[in-house]
C-alpha positions in Angstrom: 98.1 146.0 25.2 96.2 147.4 22.2 93.8 149.1 24.5 96.7 150.8 26.3 98.1 152.0 23.0 94.7 153.5 22.1 94.5 155.3 25.4 98.0 156.9 24.9 97.0 157.8 21.3 93.8 159.6 22.5 95.8 161.6 25.1 98.1 163.3 22.6 95.7 166.0 21.2 95.2 167.3 24.8 98.9 167.5 25.6 100.2 170.2 23.4 100.4 172.9 26.0 100.8 171.0 29.2 102.7 168.1 30.8 101.4 164.7 29.6 101.5 162.2 32.5 99.6 159.0 32.3 100.1 155.6 34.0 98.6 152.2 34.5 99.6 149.0 36.2 101.6 148.2 33.1 103.2 151.5 32.1 103.6 155.3 32.3 104.4 158.3 30.1 105.7 161.7 31.0 106.1 164.3 28.2 107.8 166.9 30.6 107.4 167.0 34.3 105.6 169.1 36.9 104.8 169.1 40.6 101.8 166.7 40.0 104.0 164.1 38.4 104.0 160.9 40.4 107.8 161.1 40.7 109.6 160.7 44.1 112.6 163.1 44.2 115.6 162.6 46.5 119.0 164.4 46.9 119.7 167.2 44.4 116.8 166.3 42.0 114.3 169.1 41.3 111.5 169.8 38.8 112.0 173.1 37.1 109.3 175.5 35.9 110.5 174.8 32.3 109.1 171.2 32.9 112.7 169.7 32.9 113.6 167.2 35.6 117.0 168.2 36.8 118.9 165.3 38.6 122.2 167.0 39.4 123.7 170.5 39.3 127.3 171.7 39.1 128.0 170.9 42.8 130.7 168.2 43.4 130.0 164.8 44.9 126.2 165.0 44.9 123.5 162.4 44.1 120.1 162.8 42.5 117.3 160.2 42.4 114.0 160.3 40.5 111.7 157.2 40.7 108.1 156.5 39.9 106.3 156.3 43.2 104.4 153.0 42.4 106.3 149.8 41.9 105.7 147.5 38.9 105.3 143.7 38.8 108.5 142.6 37.1 108.7 138.9 38.0 106.2 136.2 37.3 106.3 133.8 40.2 105.2 130.4 39.0 104.7 127.2 40.9 107.4 124.4 40.8 108.7 122.8 38.8 108.4 125.9 36.6 111.0 128.6 37.2 110.0 132.2 37.8 110.8 134.5 34.9 111.3 138.3 34.4 108.6 140.1 32.4 109.5 141.9 29.2 109.7 145.6 29.4 110.5 148.7 27.2 111.4 152.2 28.1 112.1 155.3 26.0 113.5 158.5 27.5 115.2 161.7 26.4 118.0 163.2 28.5 120.5 166.0 28.3 124.0 166.4 29.9 125.3 169.9 30.3 129.0 169.9 31.1 131.4 172.8 31.9 132.9 174.2 28.7 136.4 173.4 30.0 135.9 169.6 30.0 133.9 166.6 29.1 131.8 166.7 32.3 131.5 164.5 35.4 130.1 161.0 35.6 126.5 160.3 34.3 123.1 159.0 34.9 121.6 155.5 34.9 118.1 154.1 34.1 117.5 151.9 37.1 115.2 149.1 38.2 115.5 148.5 42.0 113.5 146.9 44.8 113.5 150.3 46.7 113.8 154.0 46.0 116.2 154.3 48.9 119.9 153.4 48.5 121.5 153.6 52.0 125.1 154.4 52.0 125.2 155.0 48.2 128.2 157.0 47.0 128.5 159.6 44.3 131.1 159.6 41.5 131.6 156.4 39.7 129.0 154.6 41.8 126.3 156.9 40.3 124.3 157.1 43.6 123.4 153.3 43.5 126.2 151.4 45.2 129.2 152.0 47.5 132.6 150.3 47.8 131.2 147.8 50.3 128.1 146.5 48.5 129.3 147.0 44.9 128.9 143.6 43.1 126.7 142.0 45.8 124.0 139.8 44.3 121.7 140.8 47.1 121.4 144.3 45.6 118.9 143.2 43.0 119.6 146.2 40.9 119.5 146.4 37.1 120.9 149.6 35.5 121.9 151.0 32.1 124.5 153.7 32.6 125.2 156.7 30.3 128.7 157.7 31.5 131.0 160.6 30.5 134.0 160.0 32.7 136.9 157.6 32.2 138.1 155.0 34.7 136.6 152.5 37.1 138.6 149.9 38.9 141.4 150.4 36.4 140.5 147.8 33.8 136.7 148.3 33.5 134.7 151.1 31.9 138.0 153.0 31.2 136.5 154.7 28.1 134.4 157.7 28.9 131.3 158.6 26.9 129.9 155.1 26.8 126.7 153.1 27.4 127.0 150.1 29.8 124.7 147.4 31.2 125.2 146.9 35.0 123.8 144.2 37.3 124.2 144.6 41.0 127.4 146.7 40.6 129.2 149.3 38.6 131.4 146.9 36.6 129.5 146.8 33.2 128.6 143.4 31.8 128.8 144.9 28.4 129.7 148.5 27.3 129.9 150.4 24.0 131.1 153.9 23.1 128.2 156.2 22.6 127.1 155.9 18.9 124.2 155.0 16.7 124.1 152.6 13.7 123.6 154.4 10.4 120.5 153.6 8.5 120.9 151.1 5.7 123.8 149.4 7.4 124.2 146.7 10.1 127.4 147.8 11.7 128.5 151.3 10.6 128.7 153.4 13.7 128.4 157.2 13.9 130.1 158.2 17.2 128.9 161.3 19.1 129.6 162.8 22.5 126.5 162.7 24.7 127.6 165.9 26.6 128.0 167.9 23.3 124.6 167.3 21.6 121.4 169.1 22.7 119.8 165.9 24.0 120.0 162.1 23.6 117.2 159.6 22.9 117.5 156.2 24.5 115.5 153.0 24.0 115.9 149.9 26.2 114.0 146.8 25.4 114.1 143.5 27.3 112.5 140.3 25.9 111.7 138.1 28.9 110.9 135.1 26.7 114.1 135.2 24.7 116.1 136.7 27.6 117.8 139.3 25.4 118.4 143.0 25.8 118.6 145.7 23.2 119.9 149.3 23.9 119.6 152.0 21.2 120.6 155.7 21.4 120.6 158.6 19.0 120.8 162.4 19.1 117.2 163.7 19.6 116.8 165.2 16.1 117.2 161.8 14.5 114.7 159.0 14.1 115.1 155.7 16.0 117.9 153.7 14.3 116.8 150.3 13.0 119.8 148.5 14.6 120.5 148.8 18.3 123.9 149.8 19.7 123.8 146.8 22.1 122.0 144.1 20.1 120.5 140.9 21.5 122.7 140.8 24.6 121.9 137.5 26.4 121.0 138.2 30.0 118.6 136.4 32.3 117.0 139.0 34.7 114.9 136.4 36.6 117.6 136.2 39.3 117.8 140.0 39.5 114.2 141.0 39.6 112.0 140.7 42.6 108.2 140.5 42.2 107.7 144.3 42.6 110.3 146.7 41.5 110.7 150.5 41.2 111.8 152.2 38.0 113.5 155.5 37.6 116.9 157.3 37.3 120.0 157.9 39.4 122.7 160.5 38.6 125.8 161.8 40.4 128.8 164.0 40.2 132.3 163.7 41.6 135.2 166.1 41.5 134.2 166.6 37.9 130.6 167.8 37.5 127.7 167.9 35.0 124.1 168.8 35.1 121.8 165.9 34.1 118.3 166.5 32.8 115.3 164.4 31.8 113.0 165.9 29.1 110.5 163.0 28.9 110.1 159.3 29.8 107.8 156.4 28.9 107.9 152.8 30.3 105.8 149.7 29.8 105.9 146.2 31.2 105.2 142.9 29.4 105.2 144.3 25.9 108.4 145.0 24.0 108.2 148.3 22.2 105.1 149.6 24.0 107.1 152.0 26.1 108.1 154.1 23.1 104.8 156.0 22.6 106.0 159.6 23.2 105.6 162.7 21.1 108.9 164.7 20.9 107.0 167.9 20.0 105.4 167.9 23.4 108.7 167.7 25.3 110.3 170.8 26.8 113.2 172.4 25.1 116.7 171.0 26.0 118.7 173.2 28.5 121.2 175.5 26.8 124.8 174.4 26.4 127.8 176.4 27.4 130.0 177.9 24.7 133.5 176.4 24.2 136.3 178.6 25.5 137.7 181.1 23.0 141.1 180.4 21.5 141.9 184.1 22.2 140.9 184.7 25.8 142.2 188.3 25.7 139.4 189.1 23.2 136.8 188.0 25.7 138.4 190.2 28.4 138.4 193.3 26.2 134.8 192.6 25.1 133.8 192.1 28.7 135.4 195.4 29.8 133.8 197.4 27.0 130.4 195.8 27.6 130.7 196.5 31.3 131.6 200.2 30.6 128.7 200.5 28.1 126.3 198.9 30.5 127.5 201.1 33.4 127.0 204.3 31.4 123.6 203.2 30.3 122.6 202.4 33.9 123.9 205.7 35.0 121.9 207.5 32.3 118.7 205.6 33.3 119.2 206.4 37.0 119.7 210.1 36.4 116.7 210.3 34.1 114.4 208.5 36.4 115.8 209.7 39.7 112.6 211.4 41.0 110.4 208.4 40.0 112.7 205.9 41.7 113.5 207.8 44.9 113.1 204.5 46.8 115.5 202.6 44.6 117.8 200.4 46.7 121.2 199.0 45.8 121.2 195.2 45.9 123.0 193.7 48.8 125.3 190.6 48.4 122.7 188.2 49.7 120.2 189.4 47.1 122.3 188.3 44.2 121.7 184.5 44.5 118.2 184.3 45.7 114.9 183.0 44.3 112.2 185.1 42.6 111.8 188.7 43.7 108.1 189.8 43.9 106.9 193.4 43.4 105.8 195.0 46.6 102.7 196.3 44.9 101.6 192.7 44.1 102.1 191.5 47.7 100.3 194.5 49.1 97.4 193.8 46.8 97.5 190.0 47.5 97.2 190.6 51.3 94.6 193.4 51.0 97.1 195.9 52.3 98.2 193.5 55.1 94.8 193.7 56.7 94.4 192.1 60.1 91.7 189.9 58.6 94.4 188.2 56.5 96.7 187.6 59.5 97.2 183.9 60.2 100.2 183.9 62.5 102.6 186.0 64.6 106.2 184.9 65.1 109.3 186.2 66.9 110.5 187.9 63.7 107.2 188.9 62.1 103.7 188.3 61.1 102.3 185.9 58.5 99.5 186.8 56.2 97.4 184.8 53.8 97.3 186.2 50.3 96.2 185.6 46.7 98.6 186.7 44.0 96.6 188.9 41.6 98.5 187.7 38.5 97.9 183.9 38.9 95.3 183.6 41.7 97.7 181.4 43.6 97.3 181.2 47.4 100.5 182.2 49.3 101.6 182.9 52.8 103.5 186.2 53.1 105.8 186.7 56.1 106.5 190.3 57.0 109.8 190.6 58.9 110.0 193.1 61.8 113.4 194.8 61.8 115.3 195.6 65.0 118.9 196.5 66.0 119.4 192.8 66.9 117.6 190.9 64.3 115.6 191.4 61.1 117.8 191.9 58.0 120.3 189.1 59.1 117.4 186.6 59.7 115.8 187.7 56.5 118.9 187.1 54.5 119.5 183.8 56.3 116.1 182.5 55.4 116.4 183.5 51.8 119.9 182.1 51.3 119.2 178.8 53.0 115.5 178.0 52.3 115.7 179.5 48.8 118.2 176.8 47.7 116.8 173.9 49.7 114.5 171.5 47.9 112.8 168.6 49.8 109.2 167.4 50.0 109.2 167.9 53.8 110.4 171.5 53.8 108.3 174.6 53.1 108.9 175.9 49.6 110.0 179.5 49.4 108.6 181.1 46.3 110.3 184.4 46.5 110.9 187.6 48.5 110.5 191.4 48.4 112.4 194.2 50.1 111.2 197.8 50.1 112.8 200.3 52.5 111.9 198.8 55.9 109.5 196.2 54.7 111.1 192.7 54.4 108.8 190.1 52.9 109.1 186.3 52.3 106.6 184.5 50.1 105.9 180.8 50.8 103.5 178.1 49.5 100.2 178.4 51.5 99.9 175.3 53.6 96.1 174.7 54.1 96.0 172.8 57.4 98.2 175.2 59.4 100.7 174.3 62.0 101.0 171.0 63.9 100.6 172.7 67.3 97.2 174.2 66.3 96.0 170.8 65.2 97.2 169.1 68.4 96.1 171.7 71.0 93.3 173.9 69.6 90.0 173.2 71.2 88.2 174.6 68.1 90.0 172.3 65.7 87.6 170.4 63.4 89.6 167.2 63.3 92.0 165.1 65.3 95.0 163.3 63.9 94.9 159.5 64.3 98.0 157.6 65.2 98.9 156.6 61.6 98.8 160.2 60.5 100.9 161.3 63.5 103.5 158.7 62.8 103.8 159.6 59.2 104.2 163.3 60.2 107.1 162.4 62.5 108.7 160.3 59.7 108.3 163.2 57.3 110.0 165.8 59.6 112.7 163.2 60.4 113.4 162.9 56.6 113.5 166.7 56.3 116.0 167.1 59.1 118.2 164.3 57.7 118.3 166.3 54.4 119.3 169.4 56.3 122.0 167.7 58.4 123.6 165.3 56.0 122.1 165.2 52.5 122.4 168.8 51.3 125.7 170.4 50.0 126.2 172.1 53.4 125.1 171.3 57.0 122.0 173.3 57.9 121.2 173.7 61.6 117.5 174.7 61.9 117.8 175.9 65.6 114.1 176.3 66.1 112.5 172.8 65.6 109.0 172.9 67.2 105.5 172.0 66.5 104.5 175.5 65.5 107.1 175.5 62.8 105.8 172.2 61.4 103.1 172.8 58.8 100.6 170.2 57.6 99.4 170.3 54.0 96.2 169.0 52.4 97.6 165.5 52.2 98.5 165.6 55.9 102.2 165.5 55.0 104.5 167.5 57.2 106.7 170.4 56.1 109.3 172.1 58.3 109.4 175.9 58.0 110.7 179.1 59.5 114.4 179.2 58.7 115.0 182.6 60.3 117.4 181.2 62.8 119.1 178.6 60.5 122.9 178.5 60.3 125.0 176.8 57.6 128.5 175.4 57.6 130.5 173.0 55.5 130.5 169.3 56.2 133.3 168.3 58.6 133.5 171.7 60.2 132.2 172.7 63.7 129.6 175.4 64.1 130.7 178.7 65.7 129.6 179.8 69.1 126.6 182.2 68.9 123.9 183.7 71.1 121.4 181.3 72.7 118.4 181.1 70.4 115.4 178.9 70.1 112.1 178.3 72.1 111.8 177.5 75.7 111.1 173.8 76.1 113.0 172.8 73.0 116.5 174.1 73.8 119.1 171.5 74.5 120.8 171.9 77.9 124.4 172.3 76.5 123.2 175.3 74.4 122.6 177.5 77.5 126.1 176.7 78.7 128.2 177.0 75.5 125.9 178.9 73.1 127.1 176.4 70.5 124.4 175.0 68.3 124.9 171.7 66.4 122.9 169.0 64.7 122.6 167.4 68.1 120.7 170.4 69.4 118.2 170.0 66.5 117.9 166.3 67.5 117.1 167.3 71.1 114.3 169.6 69.8 113.0 166.8 67.6 112.9 164.5 70.6 110.6 166.9 72.4 108.4 167.0 69.3 108.3 163.2 69.3 107.0 163.3 72.9 104.5 166.0 72.1 102.9 164.2 69.2 102.5 161.0 71.3 101.3 162.7 74.5 99.3 165.6 73.1 101.0 167.8 75.8 103.1 170.9 75.4 106.7 170.9 76.6 105.9 173.3 79.4 102.2 173.4 80.4 102.8 175.2 83.7 105.6 176.1 86.1 105.3 172.6 87.6 105.0 170.5 84.4 108.0 169.6 82.2 107.1 167.1 79.4 110.5 165.4 79.3 110.7 164.8 83.0 107.1 163.5 83.1 107.9 161.0 80.3 111.0 159.8 82.1 109.2 159.4 85.4 106.5 157.2 83.7 109.2 155.2 81.9 110.9 154.4 85.2 107.6 153.5 86.7 107.1 151.0 83.9 104.0 152.7 82.6 105.3 154.5 79.5 102.1 153.9 77.6 100.1 155.8 80.3 101.4 159.1 78.7 99.7 158.5 75.3 97.3 161.2 74.2 93.7 160.4 75.4 92.4 161.8 72.1 93.7 158.7 70.4 91.0 156.7 72.3 93.5 153.8 72.7 93.5 153.2 69.0 97.2 153.0 68.0 100.0 150.5 67.2 101.6 149.8 70.6 105.0 148.9 68.9 105.1 152.2 67.0 104.0 154.3 70.0 106.6 152.7 72.3 109.3 153.2 69.7 108.5 156.9 69.4 108.4 157.4 73.2 111.7 155.7 73.8 113.2 157.4 70.8 112.0 160.7 72.2 113.9 159.9 75.4 117.0 159.0 73.5 116.9 162.3 71.6 116.5 164.4 74.7 119.4 163.0 76.7 121.4 165.6 78.6 124.7 164.5 77.0 124.7 165.5 73.4 127.1 162.7 72.3 124.5 160.1 73.7 121.9 161.3 71.3 121.4 159.6 67.9 122.0 161.4 64.6 119.1 162.1 62.3 120.2 159.3 60.0 119.9 156.9 62.9 116.6 158.5 64.0 115.2 158.0 60.5 116.3 154.4 60.4 114.7 153.7 63.8 111.4 155.3 62.7 111.4 153.2 59.5 112.2 150.0 61.5 115.4 149.6 59.5 117.5 149.3 62.6 116.5 148.1 66.1 116.2 150.7 68.8 119.1 150.4 71.3 118.2 149.5 74.9 117.9 152.9 76.5 118.7 151.2 79.9 122.3 150.9 78.5 122.4 154.7 78.0 121.7 155.8 81.5 118.0 155.4 81.9 117.6 151.9 83.2 118.6 150.3 86.4 117.0 149.4 89.7 114.4 151.6 91.5 117.0 152.6 94.0 119.3 154.1 91.3 116.7 155.6 89.0 116.3 158.8 91.0 120.0 159.5 91.1 120.3 158.9 87.4 117.5 161.2 86.6 119.0 163.9 88.8 122.3 163.6 87.1 120.8 163.5 83.7 117.5 164.8 82.5 116.4 166.8 85.6 119.2 169.2 84.9 117.4 170.4 81.8 115.0 172.4 83.9 117.5 175.2 84.9 118.4 175.6 81.2 114.8 176.1 80.3 114.3 178.7 83.0 117.5 180.7 82.6 117.0 181.2 78.9 113.8 183.2 79.4 115.8 186.4 79.8 117.8 185.9 76.6 115.7 188.2 74.4 116.5 186.3 71.2 113.8 183.6 71.3 111.4 182.8 68.6 107.9 182.0 69.7 104.7 181.6 67.7 101.1 182.6 68.8 98.5 181.9 66.2 95.4 184.2 65.6 92.0 182.6 65.9 91.5 183.1 62.1 94.5 180.8 61.5 92.6 177.8 63.0 90.3 177.6 60.0 92.3 179.4 57.3 95.5 177.5 57.8 99.0 179.0 57.8 
């Protein structure tokens, strides 16, 4: 452990102007966070440019998770008659809770040690994104947590005092809880209470002694030194029955009807050495987020000041506009959708980045515009710039939809929108540049320099499934993509998949039904009910994803000719008992048969003619992860004797064909044709 402490010490001089992130098999340290931090983010969690890790925002009933990607060995499994015992560990972190000025805030966050980074069915609010009303208190959870809560009330008699620190094992009823306070120096028991949501930031130290089986928890406002006496001192608890051999460490936070924003400024953790996890330099941490002002006792004063300020600002703006009128002839009034969007780029910078939108920079052409590769002159960052083509039917609306939706979405399997630009008739979107281009180019291009093996294809499918699950169920609203296809799936340098092109996306609140609209999408991926009703839903996205599943396994396009329809072909081979005959020959028979058969059958489930027979994306994701067994597709209308298979196909899948053909005349389809330069340059 001395050598580890020396390594941490030597790192400090090089960390003054950047995020310090180091780890080993026994510990980790983050003095601020960035995109390269080995942190897995789920739900509402994001890493901000200010190096703060934000777990929740002011939205109600949301969950944010942030866990270190690599598990730690937390249990020493010994041979009988010796009993296994939990290793000692220490962690030190700094967090901040920003609450509305009108109240004390909503719920809190918890340092968590768990056997997985996934918490299926976890609820927000009092359950802090870790448990739900069904599994709360189950010993099989194997979860240890220390909660920092700001809301009163849980099960009536427990945790009724808000602003407290509690130790929880396998459930949200704290084994021991104390109001937030620190012990004054020079005393053993004199407590100085403070409200965690009112101070700039809070320091927390958690130390478990595996030999003595005792736990200490210490907190203090971040401007103070570590108190000598813990708030929770020498609490007797044996974690050997809680810990599994390998466990993940991290944080979970949630909101309910009351809300707060929860931030992490820095974090260190060490196993098998009490106190080792405290090596962190506060001067290297990012600044705490700003707090909101308390409401004024004289609200009318604020109203008067606001009116006078608005009048003054209006007069000043009018004077500037009149003075600079000739210079700013192309000035445009901001539209409503522009007010809550990500970073706006200067047109001059994007024009320079793409060399004047030269054809040599063109990497793709879509239904709504062309995509160019660019290098930002200020930072040298490679970007992809989408230039929207405006028309009487589409353009500005799709432009606004893509900014409003993608600009607020954050998921590792979605393309990151960096910003936008609008100048007269030029509408531009700026994305991260994805080096390996689109999945359809990789699958179908004869000039492609590499072929995906089965393991890579399977991981790509699981990634897109996770992205669609986030859009359908895990974000604050339901997002229907409406154009899921291989050309809108981009592959980064790590061969991870990202879903992009949100120009056709539609949003609505959970529990509502989407409105009837025009038929949009791409031939071969459009669900049959869409051509009849025009009503898009999450099930139409599932249908398109089912086609993608079949494409990735077979290496064939949905419509290769007037006579070939991928879905029908897969069904025919399934009924003939030769489903594995459709596997892409480029795999050279090197694949996991169980996984391939799962994907093929799941593709058939997702592309069923009746939308209510299709699984949800949550079910699809669980099937792909082998969390749930795949249902027998014969029970859903595919199986049966040879004599009945033809009639079932005619009454089911074969009716997809007319829908694919009739939609060709719609005029609102999005299709992608890639330039030859995109094959090497990426998209």
